[in-house]
C-alpha positions as a Python dict, from the first residue, in 0.01 Angstrom:
ca = {
    (1, 'M'): (0, 0, 0),
    (2, 'T'): (37, 341, -172),
    (3, 'E'): (314, 415, -420),
    (4, 'D'): (474, 668, -178),
    (5, 'W'): (479, 417, 104),
    (6, 'A'): (633, 150, -122),
    (7, 'Q'): (902, 395, -223),
    (8, 'H'): (962, 486, 142),
    (9, 'R'): (988, 119, 236),
    (10, 'A'): (1236, 52, -45),
    (11, 'I'): (1459, 333, 75),
    (12, 'L'): (1456, 198, 429),
    (13, 'E'): (1538, -152, 309),
    (14, 'A'): (1826, -39, 82),
    (15, 'A'): (1986, 214, 317),
    (16, 'L'): (2341, 133, 420),
    (17, 'D'): (2303, 327, 747),
    (18, 'S'): (2082, 234, 1038),
    (19, 'I'): (1749, 419, 1035),
    (20, 'I'): (1553, 395, 1358),
    (21, 'A'): (1234, 576, 1447),
    (22, 'A'): (1092, 611, 1799),
    (23, 'D'): (780, 771, 1942),
    (24, 'H'): (766, 1033, 2218),
    (25, 'E'): (803, 756, 2478),
    (26, 'S'): (1119, 628, 2312),
    (27, 'R'): (948, 311, 2184),
    (28, 'V'): (1084, 181, 1853),
    (29, 'I'): (841, 220, 1565),
    (30, 'E'): (1088, 162, 1276),
    (31, 'W'): (1397, -56, 1251),
    (32, 'N'): (1551, -107, 908),
    (33, 'P'): (1772, -401, 792),
    (34, 'A'): (2090, -196, 840),
    (35, 'A'): (1990, -150, 1207),
    (36, 'E'): (1947, -527, 1236),
    (37, 'R'): (2300, -581, 1105),
    (38, 'T'): (2452, -306, 1316),
    (39, 'F'): (2288, -376, 1651),
    (40, 'G'): (2212, -748, 1623),
    (41, 'Y'): (1838, -732, 1699),
    (42, 'P'): (1587, -852, 1440),
    (43, 'R'): (1314, -605, 1354),
    (44, 'S'): (1051, -819, 1524),
    (45, 'T'): (1244, -804, 1852),
    (46, 'A'): (1323, -433, 1837),
    (47, 'M'): (977, -306, 1749),
    (48, 'G'): (800, -159, 2051),
    (49, 'R'): (1107, -184, 2275),
    (50, 'D'): (1258, 111, 2463),
    (51, 'L'): (1529, 247, 2231),
    (52, 'A'): (1751, 334, 2527),
    (53, 'E'): (1759, -26, 2644),
    (54, 'L'): (1850, -151, 2296),
    (55, 'I'): (2138, 69, 2178),
    (56, 'I'): (2239, 316, 2450),
    (57, 'P'): (2503, 220, 2712),
    (58, 'P'): (2356, 203, 3065),
    (59, 'E'): (2537, 507, 3201),
    (60, 'L'): (2401, 723, 2917),
    (61, 'R'): (2036, 617, 2931),
    (62, 'E'): (1936, 872, 3195),
    (63, 'A'): (2084, 1152, 2984),
    (64, 'H'): (1887, 1018, 2686),
    (65, 'R'): (1559, 1033, 2877),
    (66, 'D'): (1639, 1382, 3007),
    (67, 'G'): (1699, 1492, 2649),
    (68, 'M'): (1363, 1352, 2539),
    (69, 'E'): (1185, 1533, 2819),
    (70, 'H'): (1365, 1859, 2741),
    (71, 'F'): (1255, 1839, 2380),
    (72, 'L'): (895, 1758, 2465),
    (73, 'A'): (889, 2056, 2702),
    (74, 'A'): (1080, 2311, 2498),
    (75, 'G'): (1062, 2175, 2144),
    (76, 'E'): (1437, 2169, 2100),
    (77, 'G'): (1736, 1956, 2199),
    (78, 'P'): (2116, 1968, 2185),
    (79, 'V'): (2157, 1699, 1917),
    (80, 'L'): (1875, 1785, 1679),
    (81, 'G'): (1970, 1895, 1331),
    (82, 'R'): (2341, 1814, 1352),
    (83, 'R'): (2579, 1519, 1335),
    (84, 'I'): (2757, 1402, 1648),
    (85, 'E'): (2971, 1107, 1749),
    (86, 'V'): (2844, 895, 2037),
    (87, 'E'): (2898, 548, 2176),
    (88, 'A'): (2640, 274, 2116),
    (89, 'I'): (2603, -86, 2229),
    (90, 'N'): (2483, -394, 2039),
    (91, 'S'): (2297, -708, 2143),
    (92, 'A'): (2627, -879, 2237),
    (93, 'G'): (2719, -595, 2470),
    (94, 'R'): (2999, -464, 2244),
    (95, 'R'): (3047, -89, 2257),
    (96, 'F'): (3139, 93, 1938),
    (97, 'P'): (3140, 450, 1803),
    (98, 'V'): (2859, 574, 1580),
    (99, 'E'): (2782, 894, 1397),
    (100, 'L'): (2431, 1012, 1490),
    (101, 'A'): (2187, 1257, 1332),
    (102, 'I'): (1834, 1305, 1468),
    (103, 'E'): (1533, 1459, 1299),
    (104, 'V'): (1185, 1517, 1446),
    (105, 'I'): (862, 1491, 1258),
    (106, 'Q'): (510, 1551, 1385),
    (107, 'V'): (247, 1284, 1328),
    (108, 'E'): (-105, 1375, 1439),
    (109, 'G'): (42, 1625, 1686),
    (110, 'N'): (287, 1378, 1838),
    (111, 'P'): (661, 1395, 1780),
    (112, 'R'): (841, 1109, 1611),
    (113, 'F'): (1216, 1088, 1644),
    (114, 'V'): (1410, 953, 1342),
    (115, 'A'): (1774, 859, 1411),
    (116, 'Y'): (2032, 798, 1137),
    (117, 'L'): (2331, 603, 1269),
    (118, 'R'): (2651, 502, 1097),
    (119, 'D'): (2894, 251, 1250),
    (120, 'L'): (3234, 424, 1277),
    (121, 'T'): (3430, 120, 1393),
    (122, 'E'): (3616, 62, 1067),
    (123, 'R'): (3678, 432, 1010),
    (124, 'K'): (3807, 480, 1363),
    (125, 'S'): (4032, 175, 1331),
    (126, 'A'): (4166, 307, 1003),
    (127, 'E'): (4223, 651, 1154),
    (128, 'A'): (4402, 498, 1454),
    (129, 'A'): (4617, 283, 1227),
    (130, 'L'): (4697, 585, 1011),
    (131, 'L'): (4784, 794, 1315),
    (132, 'E'): (5008, 519, 1452),
    (133, 'S'): (5174, 482, 1113),
    (134, 'E'): (5230, 858, 1088),
    (135, 'Q'): (5371, 871, 1439),
    (136, 'R'): (5599, 575, 1369),
    (137, 'L'): (5712, 732, 1042),
    (138, 'A'): (5772, 1065, 1214),
    (139, 'A'): (5976, 899, 1489),
    (140, 'T'): (6177, 701, 1233),
    (141, 'Y'): (6228, 1014, 1023),
    (142, 'Q'): (6347, 1225, 1312),
    (143, 'H'): (6567, 970, 1485),
    (144, 'A'): (6709, 776, 1190),
    (145, 'F'): (7084, 715, 1184),
    (146, 'V'): (7098, 878, 839),
    (147, 'G'): (7029, 1235, 742),
    (148, 'I'): (6697, 1287, 562),
    (149, 'S'): (6584, 1602, 387),
    (150, 'E'): (6294, 1699, 161),
    (151, 'V'): (6350, 1972, -97),
    (152, 'D'): (6120, 2147, -342),
    (153, 'L'): (6180, 2150, -716),
    (154, 'T'): (6430, 2436, -682),
    (155, 'G'): (6633, 2248, -422),
    (156, 'R'): (6513, 2451, -122),
    (157, 'F'): (6484, 2255, 200),
    (158, 'L'): (6127, 2185, 310),
    (159, 'R'): (6196, 1947, 597),
    (160, 'V'): (6507, 1798, 762),
    (161, 'N'): (6564, 1546, 1040),
    (162, 'E'): (6795, 1559, 1342),
    (163, 'E'): (7076, 1357, 1183),
    (164, 'F'): (7091, 1587, 880),
    (165, 'C'): (7126, 1883, 1116),
    (166, 'K'): (7404, 1697, 1298),
    (167, 'I'): (7587, 1624, 970),
    (168, 'T'): (7568, 1982, 844),
    (169, 'G'): (7598, 2164, 1178),
    (170, 'Y'): (7291, 2381, 1107),
    (171, 'T'): (6959, 2391, 1292),
    (172, 'S'): (6643, 2292, 1107),
    (173, 'E'): (6528, 2656, 1112),
    (174, 'E'): (6852, 2767, 947),
    (175, 'L'): (6840, 2497, 680),
    (176, 'L'): (6485, 2589, 576),
    (177, 'N'): (6632, 2918, 448),
    (178, 'F'): (6883, 2737, 221),
    (179, 'T'): (6893, 2523, -90),
    (180, 'F'): (7112, 2214, -96),
    (181, 'S'): (7339, 2406, -335),
    (182, 'D'): (7416, 2660, -61),
    (183, 'I'): (7586, 2399, 160),
    (184, 'T'): (7742, 2176, -109),
    (185, 'H'): (8117, 2189, -176),
    (186, 'P'): (8167, 2393, -497),
    (187, 'D'): (8370, 2114, -661),
    (188, 'D'): (8085, 1864, -609),
    (189, 'L'): (7790, 2088, -697),
    (190, 'A'): (7773, 2044, -1075),
    (191, 'A'): (7725, 1667, -1065),
    (192, 'D'): (7456, 1686, -796),
    (193, 'L'): (7265, 1965, -973),
    (194, 'E'): (7270, 1786, -1308),
    (195, 'N'): (7135, 1465, -1155),
    (196, 'F'): (6868, 1662, -969),
    (197, 'R'): (6754, 1845, -1285),
    (198, 'Q'): (6730, 1519, -1479),
    (199, 'Q'): (6535, 1365, -1193),
    (200, 'V'): (6283, 1652, -1186),
    (201, 'K'): (6244, 1627, -1566),
    (202, 'G'): (6169, 1255, -1531),
    (203, 'T'): (6464, 1135, -1739),
    (204, 'L'): (6645, 995, -1433),
    (205, 'G'): (6511, 784, -1149),
    (206, 'N'): (6688, 749, -818),
    (207, 'Y'): (7056, 834, -811),
    (208, 'T'): (7344, 791, -568),
    (209, 'L'): (7668, 984, -548),
    (210, 'E'): (7940, 1085, -306),
    (211, 'K'): (7974, 1453, -230),
    (212, 'R'): (8099, 1695, 29),
    (213, 'Y'): (7901, 1943, 234),
    (214, 'I'): (8041, 2259, 389),
    (215, 'R'): (7933, 2258, 752),
    (216, 'K'): (7833, 2568, 944),
    (217, 'D'): (8180, 2566, 1105),
    (218, 'K'): (8332, 2570, 751),
    (219, 'Q'): (8463, 2215, 786),
    (220, 'E'): (8413, 1966, 503),
    (221, 'V'): (8209, 1651, 561),
    (222, 'S'): (8201, 1364, 311),
    (223, 'A'): (7864, 1205, 249),
    (224, 'E'): (7692, 942, 39),
    (225, 'L'): (7371, 1085, -108),
    (226, 'S'): (7072, 890, -239),
    (227, 'G'): (6811, 1107, -411),
    (228, 'S'): (6455, 1015, -510),
    (229, 'I'): (6155, 1210, -637),
    (230, 'V'): (5791, 1201, -521),
    (231, 'R'): (5529, 1241, -795),
    (232, 'D'): (5149, 1278, -796),
    (233, 'S'): (4898, 1050, -970),
    (234, 'A'): (4956, 1240, -1295),
    (235, 'D'): (5331, 1177, -1270),
    (236, 'R'): (5403, 1542, -1193),
    (237, 'P'): (5702, 1596, -957),
    (238, 'L'): (5608, 1723, -613),
    (239, 'Y'): (5929, 1721, -409),
    (240, 'A'): (6253, 1525, -367),
    (241, 'V'): (6368, 1311, -76),
    (242, 'R'): (6743, 1303, -19),
    (243, 'V'): (6899, 1052, 221),
    (244, 'V'): (7252, 1130, 338),
    (245, 'R'): (7503, 911, 520),
    (246, 'D'): (7818, 1056, 676),
    (247, 'I'): (8114, 865, 526),
    (248, 'S'): (8391, 1094, 653),
    (249, 'D'): (8540, 817, 867),
    (250, 'R'): (8542, 577, 571),
    (251, 'I'): (8707, 834, 343),
    (252, 'R'): (8971, 906, 605),
    (253, 'A'): (9030, 532, 650),
    (254, 'E'): (9069, 484, 275),
    (255, 'R'): (9316, 771, 254),
    (256, 'H'): (9504, 635, 553),
    (257, 'Q'): (9512, 290, 398),
    (258, 'A'): (9651, 433, 74),
    (259, 'L'): (9914, 619, 276),
    (260, 'L'): (10004, 300, 463),
    (261, 'V'): (10043, 107, 138),
    (262, 'H'): (10271, 380, 5),
    (263, 'E'): (10464, 386, 332),
    (264, 'L'): (10492, 6, 334),
    (265, 'N'): (10627, 10, -19),
    (266, 'H'): (10880, 273, 86),
    (267, 'R'): (10985, 75, 394),
    (268, 'V'): (11021, -249, 199),
    (269, 'K'): (11245, -74, -51),
    (270, 'N'): (11454, 75, 231),
    (271, 'T'): (11479, -262, 406),
    (272, 'L'): (11587, -436, 85),
    (273, 'T'): (11847, -165, 30),
    (274, 'T'): (11976, -220, 384),
    (275, 'V'): (11988, -597, 335),
    (276, 'H'): (12172, -553, 5),
    (277, 'S'): (12426, -326, 174),
    (278, 'I'): (12474, -571, 465),
    (279, 'V'): (12532, -864, 231),
    (280, 'A'): (12752, -683, -15),
    (281, 'Q'): (12981, -519, 241),
    (282, 'T'): (13001, -829, 462),
    (283, 'L'): (13108, -1044, 167),
    (284, 'R'): (13367, -782, 78),
    (285, 'T'): (13501, -783, 437),
    (286, 'Y'): (13487, -1159, 502),
    (287, 'P'): (13607, -1365, 205),
    (288, 'D'): (13552, -1691, 399),
    (289, 'P'): (13196, -1802, 303),
    (290, 'S'): (13118, -1967, 637),
    (291, 'R'): (13228, -1661, 834),
    (292, 'A'): (13043, -1427, 598),
    (293, 'T'): (12728, -1634, 637),
    (294, 'Q'): (12750, -1611, 1015),
    (295, 'V'): (12800, -1234, 1015),
    (296, 'I'): (12523, -1176, 763),
    (297, 'G'): (12288, -1383, 977),
    (298, 'E'): (12373, -1186, 1291),
    (299, 'R'): (12318, -854, 1117),
    (300, 'L'): (11991, -962, 959),
    (301, 'M'): (11865, -1089, 1297),
    (302, 'A'): (11943, -748, 1448),
    (303, 'L'): (11745, -587, 1168),
    (304, 'S'): (11459, -833, 1228),
    (305, 'R'): (11444, -764, 1600),
    (306, 'V'): (11403, -390, 1557),
    (307, 'H'): (11137, -455, 1293),
    (308, 'D'): (10948, -652, 1558),
    (309, 'V'): (10964, -356, 1796),
    (310, 'L'): (10839, -118, 1529),
    (311, 'T'): (10559, -353, 1428),
    (312, 'R'): (10437, -372, 1787),
    (313, 'R'): (10422, 8, 1786),
    (314, 'N'): (10250, 22, 1443),
    (315, 'W'): (10567, 172, 1293),
    (316, 'E'): (10522, 486, 1491),
    (317, 'S'): (10775, 641, 1730),
    (318, 'V'): (10957, 401, 1965),
    (319, 'V'): (11127, 477, 2297),
    (320, 'L'): (11507, 459, 2267),
    (321, 'S'): (11541, 244, 2581),
    (322, 'D'): (11328, -25, 2411),
    (323, 'I'): (11555, -23, 2107),
    (324, 'V'): (11865, -58, 2326),
    (325, 'A'): (11709, -340, 2529),
    (326, 'E'): (11603, -527, 2216),
    (327, 'A'): (11945, -485, 2054),
    (328, 'L'): (12129, -616, 2364),
    (329, 'E'): (11884, -899, 2436),
    (330, 'P'): (12082, -1164, 2236),
    (331, 'Y'): (12385, -1090, 2456),
    (332, 'A'): (12223, -1171, 2789),
    (333, 'D'): (12544, -1347, 2904),
    (334, 'F'): (12708, -1003, 2920),
    (335, 'S'): (12411, -821, 3077),
    (336, 'E'): (12592, -755, 3408),
    (337, 'R'): (12872, -584, 3223),
    (338, 'F'): (12647, -321, 3065),
    (339, 'A'): (12545, 1, 3240),
    (340, 'V'): (12250, 155, 3053),
    (341, 'S'): (12089, 486, 3148),
    (342, 'G'): (11909, 775, 2982),
    (343, 'P'): (11577, 965, 2980),
    (344, 'E'): (11271, 861, 2781),
    (345, 'V'): (11323, 970, 2423),
    (346, 'S'): (11107, 874, 2124),
    (347, 'L'): (11262, 809, 1785),
    (348, 'A'): (11118, 789, 1437),
    (349, 'P'): (11117, 445, 1266),
    (350, 'R'): (11419, 511, 1039),
    (351, 'A'): (11626, 635, 1335),
    (352, 'C'): (11530, 320, 1529),
    (353, 'L'): (11666, 98, 1253),
    (354, 'S'): (11992, 292, 1242),
    (355, 'F'): (12041, 281, 1621),
    (356, 'A'): (11967, -92, 1636),
    (357, 'M'): (12219, -170, 1363),
    (358, 'A'): (12479, 54, 1528),
    (359, 'I'): (12439, -113, 1869),
    (360, 'Q'): (12464, -455, 1700),
    (361, 'E'): (12796, -360, 1538),
    (362, 'L'): (12935, -203, 1856),
    (363, 'T'): (12840, -504, 2069),
    (364, 'T'): (12984, -755, 1821),
    (365, 'N'): (13308, -555, 1802),
    (366, 'A'): (13329, -530, 2185),
    (367, 'I'): (13291, -908, 2223),
    (368, 'K'): (13557, -984, 1961),
    (369, 'Y'): (13813, -712, 2019),
    (370, 'G'): (13699, -473, 2289),
    (371, 'A'): (13595, -455, 2653),
    (372, 'L'): (13375, -767, 2642),
    (373, 'S'): (13655, -984, 2503),
    (374, 'V'): (13830, -1003, 2844),
    (375, 'P'): (13702, -1063, 3199),
    (376, 'G'): (13614, -744, 3386),
    (377, 'G'): (13554, -527, 3081),
    (378, 'Q'): (13257, -288, 3101),
    (379, 'V'): (13038, -94, 2859),
    (380, 'A'): (12845, 220, 2952),
    (381, 'V'): (12555, 309, 2725),
    (382, 'T'): (12415, 654, 2803),
    (383, 'W'): (12215, 924, 2635),
    (384, 'D'): (12079, 1266, 2715),
    (385, 'V'): (11884, 1548, 2554),
    (386, 'E'): (12065, 1879, 2512),
    (387, 'R'): (12008, 2223, 2360),
    (388, 'S'): (11663, 2281, 2503),
    (389, 'G'): (11537, 1940, 2396),
    (390, 'S'): (11639, 1966, 2032),
    (391, 'M'): (11948, 1741, 2024),
    (392, 'L'): (12004, 1380, 2136),
    (393, 'R'): (12355, 1282, 2248),
    (394, 'F'): (12417, 907, 2260),
    (395, 'A'): (12743, 766, 2399),
    (396, 'W'): (12905, 418, 2395),
    (397, 'Q'): (13202, 399, 2633),
    (398, 'E'): (13410, 85, 2681),
    (399, 'S'): (13651, 37, 2972),
    (400, 'G'): (13866, -237, 3128),
    (401, 'G'): (13939, -401, 2796),
    (402, 'P'): (14257, -451, 2595),
    (403, 'S'): (14448, -157, 2457),
    (404, 'V'): (14265, -12, 2157),
    (405, 'T'): (14428, 88, 1832),
    (406, 'P'): (14261, 238, 1526),
    (407, 'P'): (14178, -21, 1256),
    (408, 'I'): (14402, -46, 953),
    (409, 'R'): (14103, -40, 717),
    (410, 'R'): (13746, 83, 753),
    (411, 'G'): (13501, -209, 763),
    (412, 'F'): (13125, -228, 741),
    (413, 'G'): (13078, -135, 1106),
    (414, 'T'): (13291, 176, 1081),
    (415, 'R'): (13117, 289, 764),
    (416, 'L'): (12777, 219, 924),
    (417, 'L'): (12858, 424, 1233),
    (418, 'E'): (13033, 717, 1070),
    (419, 'G'): (12837, 732, 749),
    (420, 'G'): (12501, 559, 749),
    (421, 'L'): (12388, 649, 1099),
    (422, 'A'): (12483, 1013, 1066),
    (423, 'R'): (12335, 1039, 718),
    (424, 'D'): (12005, 867, 806),
    (425, 'M'): (11941, 1093, 1103),
    (426, 'N'): (12107, 1410, 974),
    (427, 'G'): (12346, 1399, 1266),
    (428, 'S'): (12711, 1322, 1341),
    (429, 'A'): (12911, 1025, 1471),
    (430, 'I'): (13256, 1035, 1630),
    (431, 'L'): (13468, 723, 1691),
    (432, 'A'): (13757, 764, 1935),
    (433, 'F'): (14001, 473, 1972),
    (434, 'A'): (14132, 572, 2314),
    (435, 'S'): (14386, 356, 2495),
    (436, 'D'): (14138, 284, 2779),
    (437, 'G'): (13858, 176, 2543),
    (438, 'L'): (13651, 262, 2239),
    (439, 'R'): (13434, 570, 2263),
    (440, 'C'): (13154, 631, 2016),
    (441, 'T'): (12935, 941, 2033),
    (442, 'F'): (12626, 1022, 1822),
    (443, 'E'): (12457, 1356, 1808),
    (444, 'V'): (12126, 1365, 1620),
    (445, 'P'): (11849, 1628, 1607),
    (446, 'L'): (11510, 1540, 1756),
}
């Protein structure tokens, strides 16, 4: 064996790619160890066999033979001298992609075909996995429920997803002409810029802050921002990724909650003031402890009932007819002696409390001294809206009761009706002690 042939044999044995040689009749004349591993045929089996029957899928064998004939006739072929990807088949019948390069050498006037084949199965699988991963990442990026943007080291937008466009109101094409500074609320810009600069310098890692953007429609939107930086293998900054979550609803809820706490504190103080007034004035009017206790209880129950109505309506406006019905509910025994009518009118919470307390005092007085203290007495409760819907007129008219005379002294009820009710609602109250029955009229602005 010559030195050149030994060297040639060593190269064939060590090659990582399959090296197969065939004569002009497509019979195998060389089959290296890599070809054994790739195609599953030992060299002893492959030698002398038709190459087409060993590694070429059945439907491609005719084209292979045509190519051989074309070369033998014309001295050229479509795959000579270049790399192509084709499909091959192994001894187990498994098809797989290979990269193929063919050279032709002449030996004693006869062509010899030398094929170099590389199994592309792993590379193709890796490429497919990478493509799937990229597609999945792209789909996640575009359709995430958070806004995502990529910015260069000056803060200019490089890429944005659909949710970020939705948050800011701009299209992706418009945003690519801006920096994040251009759409940040001026009062929140300094903190964001300082964090970003420190991040680019490498003195700050990821950071999170709350900020406001100015949307395209000039509205403010509150957001929670999480910023990170992407660096190369030499730790040089390439670009920043900024993830944004719209927290406008949360901010509004927090502000609303703070307002509710303040409002609750205000209402509690007002309620305690009302309770203090009820107790103090009742004790001053009724020196007998047992009687005072009874009256205080009745008045506090009236206050409690209207609180229930307001709570059911979340302490928003309440229809006046509901207040009247709730105030008269404890006096169901007299229900047939009341005539109640009026349009639907909504009152603010403080006005509801005042009306409920007034009706409680009027009803109690009517049962003790007025129209409801004798058989046949009647009470008409009516209201209407006057002056183009700006003024509510509420009337309490008793009839069929005993003769009415003005009281010698002004008690809690009188002071409540003439003073508290009018003062609380910026209106007026008139008490008329007519001989045919008490008349009480309230006029309050809506």
